[in-house]
N, C-alpha and C positions, 0 to 999 in steps of 0.2 A: 593244615598246620595246626597243631595243638596250641591252646592259649597258655600264657605264662601262669604257672601255678601260684596260688596264694601263698603268702608267707606263713609257714607252719606256726601253730600256737607255741608260744614260749620263745620264739626267735625274733621278737620285736626289736631287740637290741642289736640285731645284725643289719648293717646297711647294705643294700643291694642295688647295683645298677646293671643294666643290660642293654644290649643293642644287637644289630645285625651287621655283618661284615660281608661285603660283596667279594666273591672269589671267582676265579675262572670257571669253576664247576657248579656254582650255586651261591645261595645266601646262607651264611653261617650265623646262627643264633648263639649268643654268649651271655653269661651273667657272672659278675664279680661280687662276691660276698665278703664283707670285712667287718670287724668290730665297729660299732657306731662312733667311736672316738679313735683318732689316729694313735693316741698314746697307748691304746690297748693292742694295736697291730704290731707286735714286736717280733713275730716269727717270720721265717721265709715263706713267701706265698707258695701255695700248692695248686697245681693245674691237674684237674681230674680228667682222665681219658677213658671213656666208656668202652665196653666190649662190643661183641657182635661178630664181624662188622655189621653195623646197622641197628644196634640196641641203644636207643636214646638214653640220656643221662639221668632220667628220673630215679632209677634204682640206686644211683650213687648219692642222691640227695641226703640220706641219713648220715653221710660222712661230713657234710658241710658244717652243721651247727657245732659239733664237738671240736672240729679243727679250728673254726673261727673263735670259739670260746677259748681255745688254747693259744690264741694270738696270731693265727695264720690266715691271711686273706686267701680265699679259695676261688679260683676261676674254673667254671664248669661250662661246657657247651655241648651241643649235639653235632656230631660229625656230619658233613654234608651227605645227604641221601637218606636221612632218617629224622624222625621227630620234628623239631622246629626249624630244621636246616634243609630246605628242599633243594634237590639238584635241579639244574636248569636244562640238562640233557644236551648241552652244546659240546661239552668235553667230558670224557669218561672220568669217573672217580677212581683213583689209583692209590696205591700205598704212598707213592711219592707226593701226589697232590694232597693227600691227607696230612702227611708230615709237614709239608709247607704251610698248610692251613694252621697247624698248631703254632708254629713260630709267628705266623701273621696275627693270630688272635691274641697271643701273648703281648705282642707289640701294640695292638689295638687297645688292649686293656691297660696299657701304661706300665706294665711290669718290667723291671730292670733285672730281676733275678727270680728264680723259682725252683721248686722241686717238681718233677713230673711223677704223677701217680697214674699208672695204667692198669686197668682191670681186664683180665682175660685177653682178648685181641688188643685191648688198649695197652697191654704190656709190650706187645710187638710194636705198636705205634709209638710208644715212648722211646724204645730203642732206635727205631728208624728216625724219629725226630732228633734224638741225640746225635745220631750219625750226621744228619743234615746240618745240625747246629755246629758240630765240630768242623765240618767242611767249610761252612760259612765264616766261622771265626778264623780259621786258618787263612782263608782267602782275604778276609778283612785285615788280618795282621800283615799279610804280604803286601796288600795295597797300601797300608799305612807306612810300611818300611820303604815302599817305592815312592812315597810322597803324595799318595792319593788320599786326601782328607775325606772325600766322598766314600771311598771304599772302606776306610776305617770306621766311619760313622755308621755304616750299614751293618756292622756286626750285631748279631742278635743278643737278646737278654741272656744273662748267665744262667745255665742250668747247673744247679748246685748239687743235685742228687737225684736218684731214681728209686721209686717204690713200685714194685711189680706185684700186683695182687692176682694170685691164681693165674699166672700168665701163660698165654699161648705164644711161644717164641720159636718153636721148631715143629713143623707140621708132622713129620714122621714120628717124633717123640710123643706128640699129642695123640696120634692115632694108636701108638703102642699102649699108652695109658688107657685110652678108651677101650681097647680090646681087653685089657686086663679087667677093667670095670665090668664090661659086658659079660665076660666069662664068670664073674662072681654072682651074677643074677640068676634067679630060678630059670629052669629050662624053658618054661612057657614064655617067659619074657624075652629070653635070648632068641627064641624063634621069631618073635614079632620084629626084632631088630635085624636079625641075620637073613631071614627068609619070609618077609611079609607077603601075604597073598592078596593084599589090597592096600590102597592108600590109607584106609582107615586103620588097618593093622600096623602099618608103618608109623602112623601118627601116634597110635597107642604105645608102641614100643619106645618111641622117642620121649613121649610124656613120662613113661615109667622110668626111663633113664634119668630124665631131668629131676624127677621127684626124689631119686636116690642120690644123685651126684651133683645136681645143679643147685637146688634149694630144698631142704628138708622141712622147712616151715609149712604148717598146714593150719589155716590157709596161707597162701603167699601174701607178703606185705603189699599194701596198695601201690607203693612206688614201683615194685617189680611187675605187678599186673599192668600198670600204666605203660611201662617199658615194653612188655611183651605185646600189648595191644597196638603199639605204635611203631613196630619194627619196620626197618627199611629193607623190604624183601629184595628189591632189585640190586642194591649194593651188596647185600649178603650173598646173593647167588653169584654175582660177578666176581667177588673177591674170595668167597669160601666155596659155596656149592648149594645143591638143592636141600640138603639136610645136614644134621650134626655129623653124620658118619661118612659122608661122601664128598670130600673136597675135590672139586673140579675146576675151581676158579683160579685167580691169580696167585693164591696162597698155597697151591697144591704141593709145591716143593719148597716152601718158604723156610728160611733159616736165618732168623734175626739174632739168635743166641750168639752168633759169631761176633757181634758188636761188643758183647761183654768182654771179649779178650783184650780190648784196648780202651775201656772206659777209664777215666781219671777222676771219677766222683764216687762217693759212697752209694752202695746199692743195697736195698732191702727187698727181699722177696717173701711173700706170705702165701700160705694155702692151708686147707684143712686136710685131715687124714682121709676123708671120703670125698675128695675133690676130683674134678676132671683132670687136673694135673697132679701127679703123685708127689709126695714129699721127696722121694729119691730123685725124680727129675728136677724138682725145684732146687735141691741142694747142688745138683750137678751144674745148674745155671750159675748159682752164686759162687761156686768154686772157681769159675772161669774168670771172675773179676780179679785183676792183678793187684798185688800188694795187700791182700786180705781186705779188700774194700767191700766184699760181699758179706751180707748177713741174711739169716733166714729165720722165719717164725712159722711154726706149724701148730695148728689148733686142733686138739683132739675132738673127733666127731664132726668137724666142720666140713661143709661141702663147698662148691664153687662160689656160693654167696655167703661165705662165712662172715663177711662184714655185716650182714643182716642178722645172722644167727647168733653171733657172739660179739655184739658191737662194742661193749666196754673193753674187753680184752684186745680186740682188734685195734681200736683207736689208740689204746695205751701203747701197743707195740709201734704204731706209726708215729705217734707224737714223741716217744722216746728216741726214735731214730731221727726225727726232725730236729730235736734239740741238739743232737750231735753233729748236725751238718753245718760246716762253716758257711757263713754268709759274708756279705760285703763289709760288715763291721768286724769281721774276724771272729764272730760268735761261733758257738758249737764247741763241744767238749772233745771231739775227736774226728778226724777225717777218715778213720778206719774203725767203724763201729764194731763192737763185739757181737757175736752171734747171740740171738735171742730165740726163745722157744725151745722145742724139743729137738 
């Protein structure tokens, strides 16, 4: 298990507390960052859900400081099966168990409301968490109406909005976008992906794809390298598959985009023009949110890690959305944000 990273230089004014939460599938590491004085924490808390499955949250760390500076407490954690959250091997890690973990760690951190931010696979997890949240709140309301104080008290924290960063929401659509990306690569690179003659060639093809569509920075930022060096291979293979292009696990026919059809909170989706998810697919997702609740932001030249490549513009789009999200105090300028980006 990797040690807790040091507080980055220039972030000494951010108060951080962390812990481990025992779950049926393992031990979940979490950290809550917030302004050092409560009077500065005026925004709705944000919960960061990393991608993968099995990519620990180090690579999302660059989002923490600017969000906290903007007044938003930020909860970040490694999903069980990777990084600082080891699985115990007693029960399988599933989509449902991971969604339940999200609600559990939100409660553990003492948050009463939040916005979920999910990157890549984390976008699917955000929607599955929202689905579970809605089911539990409905059950809690029914229990309260029936006179069960325990049932009503068990309702989860309010989810006020959803931010989906370069999201994997629908496996078939993801593979269609991947095919279009592969077809745009040079013939020799396509051959490494489509017909590798060895494991080494397959790895080289995947690496070339990642350099083009996953992160174009050279070299990759330290936080991303840390994530890639600490991958949860077992959970990745169980949920996705042996490599980027071959889903064989539990997500082989996944469709969490359907959840967008019934969301009743604002939704912002973001991607780059050279992302693993295409802008067309992204806008198709946000168009599904009823009542014009969906907004999109597309960043020219950005890849799957556009939050690392264009951090200022990316954070600006997210914080503008967060300012428009109604909170417990009735804050926010609109429950139906205008579309941003191209």
